[in-house]
Backbone as CSV, one residue per row, in Angstrom:
resi,resn,N_x,N_y,N_z,CA_x,CA_y,CA_z,C_x,C_y,C_z
1,MET,-5.902,11.406,16.229,-4.730,10.895,15.725,-5.007,9.800,14.133
2,LEU,-4.539,10.403,13.426,-4.013,9.543,12.732,-4.025,8.629,12.591
3,ARG,-4.910,7.237,11.360,-4.900,5.975,11.062,-4.957,5.822,9.642
4,PHE,-4.377,4.862,9.405,-4.536,4.036,8.627,-5.307,2.835,8.338
5,SER,-6.506,3.363,7.360,-7.098,1.951,6.927,-6.575,0.777,7.140
6,ASN,-7.727,-0.546,6.605,-7.656,-1.596,7.266,-7.947,-1.996,5.167
7,LYS,-8.051,-0.510,4.275,-8.291,-0.735,2.916,-6.124,-1.160,2.958
8,ILE,-5.508,-0.042,3.618,-4.119,0.333,2.732,-3.845,-1.136,3.865
9,LYS,-4.129,-1.322,4.865,-3.248,-1.811,5.850,-3.563,-3.426,5.137
10,TYR,-4.179,-4.392,4.350,-4.907,-5.013,3.933,-3.936,-5.270,2.581
11,GLY,-4.397,-3.799,1.805,-3.145,-4.193,0.165,-1.782,-3.786,0.389
12,LEU,-1.123,-3.718,1.835,0.631,-3.688,1.779,0.884,-5.098,2.122
13,GLN,-0.753,-5.602,2.589,-0.186,-6.888,3.676,-0.222,-7.809,1.692
14,PHE,-1.394,-7.394,1.112,-1.091,-8.705,0.159,-0.304,-7.434,-1.042
15,LEU,0.592,-7.187,-1.190,1.318,-6.526,-1.696,2.568,-7.301,-1.514
16,LEU,3.189,-7.410,0.063,4.045,-7.832,0.240,4.445,-9.370,-0.494
17,PHE,3.153,-10.289,0.702,2.783,-11.901,-0.401,2.916,-11.917,-1.027
18,LEU,2.685,-10.873,-3.016,2.593,-11.022,-3.710,4.314,-11.282,-4.460
19,ASP,4.748,-10.257,-3.056,6.056,-9.390,-3.112,7.289,-10.882,-2.871
20,VAL,7.100,-11.639,-1.669,7.677,-12.578,-1.675,7.243,-14.211,-1.755
21,ASP,6.191,-14.331,-2.649,6.164,-15.001,-3.003,7.334,-16.174,-3.761
22,SER,6.354,-16.806,-3.851,7.468,-17.112,-4.657,6.700,-18.461,-6.253
23,GLU,5.515,-17.968,-6.247,4.526,-18.054,-7.827,4.741,-17.347,-8.656
24,ASP,4.674,-17.149,-9.496,4.890,-15.803,-11.155,3.452,-15.364,-10.500
25,PHE,2.458,-15.897,-10.199,1.503,-14.775,-11.167,0.653,-16.088,-9.417
26,THR,0.094,-14.895,-8.683,-0.216,-15.678,-7.256,-2.155,-15.904,-7.102
27,ASP,-2.894,-16.745,-6.793,-3.987,-16.997,-6.716,-4.726,-15.828,-5.354
28,ILE,-6.140,-15.222,-6.074,-6.233,-14.356,-5.072,-6.669,-14.761,-4.044
29,GLN,-7.610,-16.247,-3.977,-8.392,-17.130,-2.971,-6.791,-17.495,-1.712
30,ARG,-5.796,-17.457,-2.737,-4.817,-18.695,-1.880,-3.859,-17.233,-0.405
31,ALA,-3.739,-16.114,-1.555,-3.470,-14.705,-0.717,-4.530,-14.016,0.095
32,ALA,-5.182,-14.262,0.002,-6.466,-13.928,0.911,-6.855,-14.944,2.301
33,LEU,-6.254,-16.020,1.515,-6.366,-17.272,2.844,-5.239,-17.041,3.768
34,SER,-3.744,-16.828,3.525,-2.937,-16.487,3.804,-2.390,-15.530,4.511
35,CYS,-2.749,-13.842,4.129,-3.358,-13.338,4.756,-4.148,-12.860,6.242
36,GLU,-4.845,-14.187,6.351,-5.889,-13.687,6.478,-7.074,-12.550,6.249
37,ILE,-7.454,-11.835,4.607,-8.239,-11.063,4.658,-9.635,-11.606,3.902
38,PRO,-10.201,-11.088,4.479,-11.423,-10.995,3.414,-11.423,-11.326,1.869
39,GLN,-11.835,-12.709,0.429,-11.449,-12.360,0.398,-12.445,-11.622,-1.066
40,LYS,-13.825,-11.709,-0.907,-14.451,-9.951,-1.083,-14.066,-8.893,-0.978
41,PHE,-12.986,-8.582,-0.282,-12.658,-7.158,-0.172,-11.684,-7.488,-0.228
42,LEU,-10.118,-8.184,-0.420,-9.279,-8.016,-1.191,-8.953,-8.044,-2.720
43,GLU,-10.238,-8.832,-3.096,-10.590,-8.600,-4.474,-10.604,-7.241,-5.232
44,GLY,-11.346,-6.518,-4.004,-11.415,-4.662,-4.351,-10.865,-4.788,-4.421
45,ILE,-9.309,-4.286,-3.574,-8.296,-3.840,-3.234,-7.077,-4.341,-4.380
46,ALA,-7.739,-5.663,-4.616,-6.775,-5.433,-6.102,-6.972,-5.370,-7.364
47,VAL,-8.544,-5.332,-7.861,-9.019,-3.786,-8.783,-8.757,-2.700,-8.554
48,SER,-8.495,-1.770,-7.611,-7.626,-0.563,-7.655,-6.404,-0.579,-7.191
49,LEU,-5.714,-1.029,-7.460,-3.845,-1.558,-7.156,-4.116,-1.452,-9.098
50,LYS,-4.529,-2.874,-9.768,-4.273,-2.441,-11.187,-4.818,-1.763,-11.806
51,LYS,-6.240,-1.013,-11.116,-6.327,-0.066,-12.143,-4.973,1.324,-12.341
52,HIS,-4.229,1.230,-11.259,-3.076,2.515,-10.473,-1.946,1.721,-10.945
53,GLY,-2.240,0.170,-12.092,-0.638,0.344,-12.788,0.401,-0.286,-11.636
54,ILE,0.480,-0.945,-10.612,0.700,-1.300,-9.072,0.895,-2.880,-9.572
55,LEU,-0.330,-3.458,-10.308,-0.625,-5.060,-10.352,-0.273,-5.741,-11.677
56,GLU,-0.467,-6.259,-12.110,-0.946,-6.660,-13.437,-2.017,-8.720,-12.958
57,VAL,-2.813,-8.708,-13.777,-3.828,-9.890,-13.927,-3.484,-10.747,-14.911
58,LYS,-3.165,-11.560,-14.436,-3.417,-13.399,-16.252,-4.507,-13.462,-15.579
59,ARG,-5.170,-14.248,-15.794,-6.843,-14.747,-16.247,-6.109,-16.326,-16.639
60,GLY,-7.365,-17.050,-16.513,-7.267,-18.627,-16.819,-6.079,-19.178,-15.662
61,ALA,-6.243,-21.087,-15.862,-5.837,-21.743,-15.631,-3.658,-21.687,-15.616
62,GLY,-3.602,-20.897,-13.886,-2.206,-20.428,-13.017,-1.878,-18.901,-13.689
63,GLY,-3.271,-18.620,-13.546,-3.013,-16.842,-13.398,-2.811,-16.487,-12.235
64,GLY,-3.285,-15.463,-12.166,-3.333,-14.683,-11.176,-2.843,-13.022,-10.663
65,TYR,-2.154,-12.562,-9.502,-2.208,-11.642,-9.799,-0.190,-11.286,-9.405
66,ARG,0.498,-10.776,-9.976,1.538,-9.786,-8.987,2.462,-8.174,-9.677
67,LEU,2.537,-8.447,-9.355,3.292,-7.177,-9.495,3.347,-6.568,-10.472
68,SER,3.859,-5.337,-10.972,3.874,-5.134,-12.625,4.916,-4.375,-12.462
69,ARG,5.449,-3.876,-11.345,7.599,-3.537,-11.297,7.677,-3.589,-10.066
70,THR,9.071,-3.274,-10.111,10.038,-3.800,-9.111,9.624,-3.847,-7.509
71,PRO,10.076,-4.215,-6.582,9.624,-3.397,-5.773,9.938,-2.283,-5.250
72,LYS,11.337,-1.449,-5.507,11.700,-0.222,-5.305,11.252,1.007,-5.993
73,GLU,10.368,0.478,-6.991,10.183,1.223,-7.772,8.192,1.676,-7.387
74,VAL,7.683,1.109,-6.468,6.364,0.756,-5.585,6.361,1.761,-4.026
75,THR,6.070,2.626,-3.904,5.621,3.825,-2.804,4.671,3.666,-1.886
76,LEU,4.865,3.895,-0.842,3.709,3.557,0.246,2.805,5.008,-0.518
77,ALA,3.211,5.714,-0.656,2.413,6.847,-1.577,1.389,6.227,-2.716
78,GLN,2.051,5.843,-3.846,1.675,5.248,-4.358,0.556,4.395,-4.023
79,ILE,0.812,3.394,-3.541,-0.178,2.415,-2.579,-1.707,3.063,-2.168
80,VAL,-1.298,3.899,-0.598,-2.732,5.267,-0.192,-3.346,6.010,-1.263
81,ASP,-1.963,6.793,-2.434,-3.349,6.761,-3.427,-4.132,6.325,-4.158
82,ALA,-3.776,4.767,-4.373,-4.413,3.493,-5.399,-5.508,3.384,-4.456
83,LEU,-5.243,3.291,-3.353,-6.688,2.641,-2.173,-7.433,3.179,-1.737
84,GLU,-7.371,5.347,-1.371,-8.239,5.422,-0.513,-7.390,7.296,-1.925
85,SER,-8.897,7.837,-1.823,-8.896,8.934,-2.116,-8.478,10.247,-1.603
86,VAL,-7.301,10.341,-1.115,-7.547,11.385,0.147,-6.587,12.852,-0.947
87,SER,-7.108,13.740,-0.060,-7.481,15.029,-0.625,-5.466,15.604,0.738
88,PRO,-4.565,15.966,-0.946,-3.556,16.509,-0.973,-3.429,18.081,0.146
89,LYS,-4.901,18.469,0.054,-4.620,19.741,0.854,-5.710,19.848,1.292
90,VAL,-5.228,21.142,2.870,-6.414,21.150,3.341,-7.268,22.760,2.208
91,GLY,-8.803,22.307,2.001,-9.468,23.549,1.606,-8.763,24.733,1.831
92,ALA,-9.302,25.638,1.266,-9.579,27.015,1.727,-10.734,27.414,2.945
93,SER,-10.620,28.541,3.837,-12.317,28.385,4.230,-12.011,30.110,4.314
94,ASN,-11.421,30.664,4.488,-11.515,32.154,4.116,-10.516,33.096,4.784
95,ASN,-10.741,34.467,4.533,-9.211,34.976,4.424,-8.614,35.933,5.931
96,GLU,-9.516,35.155,6.737,-9.362,35.283,8.137,-7.232,34.979,8.522
97,LEU,-6.570,35.921,8.979,-5.340,35.914,9.922,-5.207,34.309,11.097
98,THR,-5.725,33.890,11.407,-5.521,32.867,11.887,-5.504,31.621,10.591
99,SER,-7.010,31.855,10.182,-7.236,30.510,9.640,-6.248,30.309,8.565
100,GLN,-5.690,31.204,8.076,-4.884,31.275,5.976,-3.562,30.799,7.262
101,VAL,-2.889,30.707,8.583,-1.914,30.079,9.038,-1.729,28.982,9.386
102,VAL,-3.258,28.587,10.295,-3.536,26.793,10.299,-3.908,26.045,9.010
103,GLU,-3.920,26.939,7.510,-3.952,26.240,6.649,-2.739,25.934,5.882
104,GLU,-2.188,27.112,5.893,-0.143,26.927,5.523,0.584,26.121,6.983
105,THR,0.182,25.766,8.031,1.000,24.916,8.818,0.274,23.172,8.488
106,LEU,-0.908,23.592,8.224,-1.370,22.034,7.727,-0.858,21.206,6.512
107,ASN,-0.715,22.245,6.176,-0.620,22.455,4.099,0.313,21.246,4.486
108,ASP,1.777,22.403,5.023,2.968,21.873,5.203,3.135,20.578,5.810
109,THR,2.559,19.936,6.996,2.499,18.929,7.256,1.825,17.968,6.571
110,ILE,0.598,17.631,5.899,-0.188,16.828,5.155,1.965,17.053,3.648
111,ASP,2.204,18.033,3.792,3.127,17.259,2.156,4.993,16.810,2.373
112,GLN,5.594,17.541,3.896,5.659,16.204,4.339,5.196,15.189,4.751
113,PHE,3.989,14.854,5.328,3.874,13.640,5.118,3.690,12.677,3.395
114,TRP,3.580,13.280,2.682,3.660,12.503,1.604,4.727,12.487,1.067
115,ALA,5.686,13.728,1.448,7.103,13.055,0.899,7.793,11.820,1.888
116,LEU,7.563,11.949,3.125,7.783,10.527,3.388,7.469,9.407,2.994
117,LEU,6.316,8.943,2.815,5.553,8.244,2.028,6.149,8.055,1.059
118,GLN,6.745,8.499,-0.170,7.380,8.287,-1.346,8.771,8.016,-1.319
119,ASN,9.058,8.208,-0.449,10.211,7.596,0.618,10.792,6.608,0.783
120,ILE,9.418,5.504,0.885,9.237,4.561,1.553,8.645,3.537,0.575
121,SER,9.568,2.240,0.172,9.272,1.865,-0.753,8.697,0.444,-0.186
122,LEU,8.150,-0.509,-1.551,7.965,-2.016,-0.680,9.065,-2.953,-1.355
123,HIS,10.290,-2.302,-1.384,11.473,-3.168,-1.024,11.794,-2.955,0.604
124,GLN,11.365,-1.449,0.930,12.173,-1.609,2.535,11.127,-2.277,3.331
125,ILE,10.102,-2.547,2.615,8.754,-3.136,3.644,9.262,-5.075,3.761
126,GLN,9.828,-4.850,2.675,9.721,-6.470,2.513,11.371,-7.108,3.034
127,LYS,12.036,-6.222,3.553,13.556,-5.908,3.934,13.023,-6.608,5.477
128,LYS,12.072,-5.332,6.218,11.491,-5.630,7.565,10.961,-7.423,8.010
129,TYR,10.383,-7.387,6.554,9.977,-8.930,6.402,10.818,-10.433,6.111
130,TYR,11.656,-9.491,6.037,12.979,-10.799,5.959,13.681,-10.813,7.593
131,GLU,14.000,-9.931,7.840,14.458,-9.359,8.552,13.870,-10.450,10.452
132,SER,12.918,-9.470,9.718,11.240,-10.560,11.231,11.229,-12.014,11.261
133,ALA,11.594,-12.737,9.937,10.811,-13.890,9.597,12.510,-14.881,10.043
134,ASP,13.583,-13.115,9.943,15.562,-14.410,10.877,15.282,-14.177,12.563
135,LYS,14.123,-13.094,12.550,13.972,-13.512,14.382,13.031,-14.735,14.578
136,LEU,12.445,-14.921,13.995,11.701,-16.318,14.344,11.921,-17.858,13.646
137,MET,12.905,-17.746,13.637,14.151,-18.911,12.904,14.751,-19.643,14.340
138,TYR,14.263,-20.684,13.911,14.938,-21.241,15.187,16.091,-23.189,14.577
139,TYR,17.086,-22.435,15.340,18.251,-22.920,14.747,18.013,-23.814,15.755
140,ILE,19.162,-25.600,15.142,18.746,-26.288,16.269,20.080,-27.087,15.770
């Protein structure tokens, strides 16, 4: 069964938090507490996301992290690529026909999976967040 790592899960939580947070720049400690993510782990995630141009950093008082692009421009594929070194293709094993067919099938599946990830934006995840938040509202 294919599963996403905690690094990807926490990275998405962090990016969603930055997206819905009212602050211009968000302190990593506040984000870690709010998202219930270990701060040291989150710092490593933030560095990877910054290296891939998804986040920008401001140092000093009032500093922190924020998205470097709009949520519509950040895809799940970019986030996964930034946080995990994933091989996009199955390596060639030999010239035997069954091996070739299996390789081709797996590579096609991986291509479809990456295409799906490229079509999911942080904005779409944000919309789910707000829809879920609306369901939790109590009206008196």
